[in-house]
OpenMM code with the backbone's topology and positions (N, CA, C; nanometers):
from openmm import Vec3, app, unit

residues = "MET GLN ASP GLY SER ALA SER PRO LEU SER PRO ASP ALA PRO SER SER PRO SER ALA VAL GLU PRO GLY GLU VAL ARG SER PRO GLU ALA ASP ILE VAL SER THR HIS VAL LEU VAL PRO GLU GLU GLN VAL HIS LYS LEU ARG GLU LEU ALA ARG ARG THR ARG ILE HIS GLN SER GLU TYR LEU ARG GLU ALA VAL GLU ASP LEU LEU SER LYS TYR GLY ARG ILE PRO ALA LYS THR GLU GLY GLU SER".split()
positions = [
    Vec3(3.8397, -4.5247, 5.0846),
    Vec3(3.8491, -4.6543, 5.1603),
    Vec3(3.8977, -4.6495, 5.2696),
    Vec3(3.8420, -4.6813, 5.3749),
    Vec3(3.8965, -4.6936, 5.5518),
    Vec3(4.0283, -4.7598, 5.5500),
    Vec3(4.0539, -4.8596, 5.4894),
    Vec3(4.2286, -4.9170, 5.4880),
    Vec3(4.3043, -4.7958, 5.4432),
    Vec3(4.2932, -4.6951, 5.3607),
    Vec3(4.3978, -4.6516, 5.3346),
    Vec3(4.4441, -4.5949, 5.2114),
    Vec3(4.3872, -4.7579, 5.1615),
    Vec3(4.4290, -4.7851, 5.0150),
    Vec3(4.3279, -4.6641, 4.9020),
    Vec3(4.3465, -4.6332, 4.7968),
    Vec3(4.2962, -4.5267, 4.7146),
    Vec3(4.1803, -4.6615, 4.6463),
    Vec3(4.0479, -4.5880, 4.6095),
    Vec3(3.9613, -4.6222, 4.5675),
    Vec3(3.9475, -4.6439, 4.4186),
    Vec3(3.9135, -4.7403, 4.3118),
    Vec3(3.9741, -4.6952, 4.1682),
    Vec3(3.9276, -4.5983, 4.1146),
    Vec3(3.8132, -4.5348, 4.1839),
    Vec3(3.7323, -4.4140, 4.1652),
    Vec3(3.7920, -4.2492, 4.1647),
    Vec3(3.9030, -4.2986, 4.2771),
    Vec3(3.9777, -4.1864, 4.3673),
    Vec3(4.0584, -4.0944, 4.2508),
    Vec3(4.0561, -4.0206, 4.2918),
    Vec3(4.1670, -3.9050, 4.1764),
    Vec3(4.3040, -3.9497, 4.2348),
    Vec3(4.3492, -4.0166, 4.3544),
    Vec3(4.4862, -4.0807, 4.4104),
    Vec3(4.5032, -4.1870, 4.3259),
    Vec3(4.4007, -4.2687, 4.2631),
    Vec3(4.4367, -4.3845, 4.1952),
    Vec3(4.5464, -4.3542, 4.0560),
    Vec3(4.5941, -4.4664, 4.0518),
    Vec3(4.6793, -4.4385, 3.9391),
    Vec3(4.6082, -4.4905, 3.8196),
    Vec3(4.6107, -4.4300, 3.7142),
    Vec3(4.5382, -4.4314, 3.5860),
    Vec3(4.6283, -4.5113, 3.5182),
    Vec3(4.5304, -4.5739, 3.4060),
    Vec3(4.6162, -4.6811, 3.3165),
    Vec3(4.6708, -4.6042, 3.2064),
    Vec3(4.8154, -4.6442, 3.1776),
    Vec3(4.8906, -4.5477, 3.0766),
    Vec3(4.7960, -4.5514, 2.9376),
    Vec3(4.7322, -4.6636, 2.9092),
    Vec3(4.6759, -4.6472, 2.7790),
    Vec3(4.5383, -4.6039, 2.7529),
    Vec3(4.5197, -4.5714, 2.8843),
    Vec3(4.3913, -4.5248, 2.8887),
    Vec3(4.3057, -4.4418, 2.7594),
    Vec3(4.3883, -4.3782, 2.7306),
    Vec3(4.3558, -4.2871, 2.5849),
    Vec3(4.4819, -4.2558, 2.4815),
    Vec3(4.4466, -4.3106, 2.4073),
    Vec3(4.5926, -4.3071, 2.2833),
    Vec3(4.5919, -4.1486, 2.2124),
    Vec3(4.7267, -4.0971, 2.1855),
    Vec3(4.7090, -4.0082, 2.1792),
    Vec3(4.6273, -3.9603, 2.0417),
    Vec3(4.5366, -3.8526, 2.0003),
    Vec3(4.5183, -3.8537, 1.9068),
    Vec3(4.3462, -3.8871, 1.9187),
    Vec3(4.3331, -3.9682, 1.9843),
    Vec3(4.1931, -4.0495, 2.0359),
    Vec3(4.1096, -3.9151, 2.1252),
    Vec3(3.9577, -3.9209, 2.0282),
    Vec3(3.8762, -3.8444, 2.1112),
    Vec3(3.8026, -3.9072, 2.2336),
    Vec3(3.7659, -3.8332, 2.3541),
    Vec3(3.7612, -3.8697, 2.4938),
    Vec3(3.6112, -3.8657, 2.5029),
    Vec3(3.5390, -3.9321, 2.5372),
    Vec3(3.3860, -3.8790, 2.5744),
    Vec3(3.3252, -3.8019, 2.6710),
    Vec3(3.2713, -3.7254, 2.7379),
    Vec3(3.2629, -3.6354, 2.8070),
    Vec3(3.2682, -3.7448, 2.9707),
    Vec3(3.2054, -3.8709, 2.9623),
    Vec3(3.1771, -3.9400, 3.0850),
    Vec3(3.3471, -3.9765, 3.1367),
    Vec3(3.4292, -3.9911, 3.0407),
    Vec3(3.5293, -4.0154, 3.0754),
    Vec3(3.5900, -3.8741, 3.1751),
    Vec3(3.5383, -3.7882, 3.1684),
    Vec3(3.6324, -3.6982, 3.3060),
    Vec3(3.5003, -3.7085, 3.4002),
    Vec3(3.4192, -3.7825, 3.4375),
    Vec3(3.3405, -3.7553, 3.5250),
    Vec3(3.4160, -3.8345, 3.6440),
    Vec3(3.4107, -3.7989, 3.7773),
    Vec3(3.4599, -3.8692, 3.8801),
    Vec3(3.3483, -3.8845, 3.9876),
    Vec3(3.3969, -4.0083, 4.0596),
    Vec3(3.2973, -4.0256, 4.1448),
    Vec3(3.3125, -3.9138, 4.2986),
    Vec3(3.1755, -3.9027, 4.3735),
    Vec3(3.2119, -3.8159, 4.5018),
    Vec3(3.1352, -3.8536, 4.5560),
    Vec3(3.1087, -3.8224, 4.7132),
    Vec3(3.0435, -3.8783, 4.8110),
    Vec3(2.9699, -3.7870, 4.9108),
    Vec3(2.8541, -3.7598, 4.9228),
    Vec3(2.7483, -3.6627, 4.9659),
    Vec3(2.6530, -3.7188, 5.0628),
    Vec3(2.6268, -3.6868, 5.1343),
    Vec3(2.5015, -3.6753, 5.2659),
    Vec3(2.3924, -3.5864, 5.2190),
    Vec3(2.3346, -3.6465, 5.2140),
    Vec3(2.1523, -3.5989, 5.1451),
    Vec3(2.0547, -3.6349, 5.2582),
    Vec3(1.9257, -3.5720, 5.2945),
    Vec3(1.8749, -3.5971, 5.3424),
    Vec3(1.7780, -3.7231, 5.3076),
    Vec3(1.7113, -3.8191, 5.3612),
    Vec3(1.6568, -3.9268, 5.3352),
    Vec3(1.5207, -3.9021, 5.2641),
    Vec3(1.4544, -3.8120, 5.3080),
    Vec3(1.3675, -3.7596, 5.2162),
    Vec3(1.3837, -3.7117, 5.0847),
    Vec3(1.4900, -3.6199, 5.0821),
    Vec3(1.5595, -3.5426, 4.9545),
    Vec3(1.5693, -3.6699, 4.8673),
    Vec3(1.6329, -3.7846, 4.9298),
    Vec3(1.6906, -3.9078, 4.8503),
    Vec3(1.5559, -3.9690, 4.7823),
    Vec3(1.4920, -4.0351, 4.8478),
    Vec3(1.3241, -4.0612, 4.8580),
    Vec3(1.2188, -3.9919, 4.7159),
    Vec3(1.2700, -3.8389, 4.7346),
    Vec3(1.1634, -3.7415, 4.6269),
    Vec3(1.2500, -3.7779, 4.4768),
    Vec3(1.4077, -3.7987, 4.5013),
    Vec3(1.5014, -3.7476, 4.3916),
    Vec3(1.4793, -3.9491, 4.3075),
    Vec3(1.4571, -4.0356, 4.3654),
    Vec3(1.4605, -4.1242, 4.3716),
    Vec3(1.3102, -4.1393, 4.2425),
    Vec3(1.2102, -4.1124, 4.3409),
    Vec3(1.0770, -4.0868, 4.2636),
    Vec3(1.0951, -3.9900, 4.1353),
    Vec3(1.1139, -3.9035, 4.1331),
    Vec3(1.1279, -3.8118, 4.0419),
    Vec3(1.2083, -3.8807, 3.8981),
    Vec3(1.3283, -3.9195, 3.9142),
    Vec3(1.4100, -4.0133, 3.8312),
    Vec3(1.3341, -4.1436, 3.7924),
    Vec3(1.2757, -4.2140, 3.8438),
    Vec3(1.1736, -4.3302, 3.8343),
    Vec3(1.0741, -4.3180, 3.7304),
    Vec3(0.9588, -4.1791, 3.7270),
    Vec3(0.9029, -4.1271, 3.7163),
    Vec3(0.9105, -4.0864, 3.5445),
    Vec3(1.0707, -3.9560, 3.5488),
    Vec3(1.1197, -3.9055, 3.4471),
    Vec3(1.2043, -4.0024, 3.2940),
    Vec3(1.2553, -4.0802, 3.3561),
    Vec3(1.3285, -4.1849, 3.3465),
    Vec3(1.4744, -4.1007, 3.3006),
    Vec3(1.5281, -4.0229, 3.3981),
    Vec3(1.6276, -3.9431, 3.4191),
    Vec3(1.7130, -3.9686, 3.5145),
    Vec3(1.8191, -4.0479, 3.5020),
    Vec3(1.9042, -4.0961, 3.5975),
    Vec3(1.9126, -3.9494, 3.6976),
    Vec3(1.9746, -4.0344, 3.8231),
    Vec3(1.9435, -3.9335, 3.9324),
    Vec3(2.0631, -3.8708, 3.9483),
    Vec3(2.1672, -3.9050, 3.8658),
    Vec3(2.3111, -3.8584, 3.8382),
    Vec3(2.3309, -3.7052, 3.7649),
    Vec3(2.1982, -3.7287, 3.6764),
    Vec3(2.1670, -3.6048, 3.5805),
    Vec3(2.1028, -3.5727, 3.6288),
    Vec3(2.0129, -3.5333, 3.6932),
    Vec3(1.9778, -3.4182, 3.8559),
    Vec3(2.0798, -3.3568, 3.8821),
    Vec3(2.1614, -3.4243, 3.9563),
    Vec3(2.2983, -3.4074, 4.0424),
    Vec3(2.3431, -3.3168, 4.0058),
    Vec3(2.4261, -3.3531, 3.8650),
    Vec3(2.5115, -3.3046, 3.7788),
    Vec3(2.4175, -3.1395, 3.7349),
    Vec3(2.2730, -3.1526, 3.7257),
    Vec3(2.2497, -3.0356, 3.6499),
    Vec3(2.2310, -2.9382, 3.8101),
    Vec3(2.1890, -2.9764, 3.9072),
    Vec3(2.2008, -2.8991, 4.0080),
    Vec3(2.3596, -2.8452, 4.0816),
    Vec3(2.4325, -2.9346, 4.0356),
    Vec3(2.6147, -2.8465, 4.0685),
    Vec3(2.5583, -2.7475, 3.9767),
    Vec3(2.5502, -2.7675, 3.8312),
    Vec3(2.5749, -2.6922, 3.7327),
    Vec3(2.4859, -2.5340, 3.7429),
    Vec3(2.3926, -2.5637, 3.8262),
    Vec3(2.3093, -2.4299, 3.8482),
    Vec3(2.3862, -2.3615, 3.9558),
    Vec3(2.4062, -2.4348, 4.0454),
    Vec3(2.4514, -2.3850, 4.2279),
    Vec3(2.5792, -2.2877, 4.1347),
    Vec3(2.6801, -2.3624, 4.0577),
    Vec3(2.7563, -2.2959, 4.0241),
    Vec3(2.7420, -2.1650, 3.9407),
    Vec3(2.7088, -2.1578, 3.8297),
    Vec3(2.6370, -2.0657, 3.7461),
    Vec3(2.5400, -1.9560, 3.8501),
    Vec3(2.5036, -2.0050, 3.9388),
    Vec3(2.4195, -1.9020, 4.0483),
    Vec3(2.5457, -1.7799, 4.1143),
    Vec3(2.6572, -1.8696, 4.1663),
    Vec3(2.7435, -1.8010, 4.2630),
    Vec3(2.8737, -1.7662, 4.2275),
    Vec3(2.8529, -1.7568, 4.0604),
    Vec3(2.9283, -1.7219, 3.9682),
    Vec3(3.0965, -1.7798, 3.9368),
    Vec3(3.0619, -1.9232, 3.9673),
    Vec3(3.1837, -1.9899, 3.9477),
    Vec3(3.2299, -2.0270, 3.8056),
    Vec3(3.1214, -2.0464, 3.7203),
    Vec3(3.1297, -2.0813, 3.5849),
    Vec3(3.0347, -2.0232, 3.5290),
    Vec3(3.0487, -1.9820, 3.3713),
    Vec3(2.9445, -1.9051, 3.2946),
    Vec3(2.8107, -2.0132, 3.2681),
    Vec3(2.6884, -1.9526, 3.2698),
    Vec3(2.6091, -1.9904, 3.2440),
    Vec3(2.5723, -2.0628, 3.1085),
    Vec3(2.5271, -2.1942, 3.0479),
    Vec3(2.5218, -2.2292, 2.9417),
    Vec3(2.4165, -2.1085, 2.8575),
    Vec3(2.4388, -2.1003, 2.7463),
    Vec3(2.3294, -2.0293, 2.6946),
    Vec3(2.2485, -2.1473, 2.5786),
    Vec3(2.1370, -2.0724, 2.5217),
    Vec3(2.0609, -2.1949, 2.4813),
    Vec3(2.0900, -2.2748, 2.3739),
    Vec3(2.0857, -2.3695, 2.3635),
    Vec3(2.1200, -2.4778, 2.2427),
    Vec3(2.3028, -2.5280, 2.2730),
    Vec3(2.3510, -2.5059, 2.4072),
    Vec3(2.4509, -2.5597, 2.4586),
    Vec3(2.4071, -2.7053, 2.5263),
    Vec3(2.4865, -2.8142, 2.5408),
    Vec3(2.4540, -2.9017, 2.6102),
    Vec3(2.5496, -2.9243, 2.7178),
] * unit.nanometer
topology = app.Topology()
chain = topology.addChain("A")
for resn in residues:
    res = topology.addResidue(resn, chain)
    for name in ("N", "CA", "C"):
        topology.addAtom(name, app.Element.getBySymbol(name[0]), res)
């Protein structure tokens, strides 16, 4: 945020102490954070249309693209078939 305060989605924002009880299983979505990127307008329109046609969220496509890039450059192991 521009006023210097942390966004609720910011990693600097304090988390609720009761967010996860001991022994409680967290969903994969609980570890997802928000980020901001600048993307050429033409790519945004193409991604939006792809998401609309396939009924798959744009965010899913973006997470897949990041995973593919990290795998390509050796930062994380590529997933084997059957993994999600």
